[in-house]
N, C-alpha and C positions, 0 to 999 in steps of 0.2 A: 592504489585505491581506485576505484571505479568512478566515472564521472556520473553526476546526477542527470536523471531523465525525466521527462513528462509523465503525469499521470495517465496520459493517453496511451502510453506503451505498457502499462501493467497488464499482465496476463494471469489467467487463472493458474494456480499452481506455485507462484512465486512465493518465496519464504517471507514470512513476517516475524520481526524480532523487537523485543523491548529495547529501551535505551541502553541497557548494559549488554545487549547482544544474545540474551537469552530468547531460545525460540518459542514463539507463541502459536504457530501453526502456518496454514498455506492460504493463499488468497482462493476463495470460491467464486467471487463476482466482483466486479468493479461497478459502482453505482455513480452515474453521472449522465450528463448530455454532452456528447462528443461534438455535435454541431455548433453549440453555444459556448463550449469549454467551461462548463460549470460542473465541478466535481463535488459529489456529496460524500463519498467514503467508499468503503469495501465491506465485504463479508469475509470473515477469516474463520474457517472451520466452523460456519454457521453463526458466528456472532458478529454484530454490526460494529464497525470502527469508523468514526467520524473522520473526515478529511482533515480536520483541525488538529487531530491527534498524531498526524504522520509528520515526522521530522525529516526523513530523507528517503529518496527513492533512487535506487541504482539498478541497473538491469539484473533481474532475478531476486531482488531483495528489497524489502521495505522496512525501515527502522522507525519505531514509534518514539515521540517525545517522552521525556521523563515525567 
């Protein structure tokens, strides 16, 4: 199993899955302020996903909470 990473490392194209592992799409954009380390969320295939909905971030994959 991969080690969790910071939101600052998320890149466009990373896979996004729900809590059961079903694919939801790919990251379009990471929304936040890198200088102040305040993360708002992401867009996944054009849809906004709030940072509060993210459960785990590992390199290349983001898992949302149930």
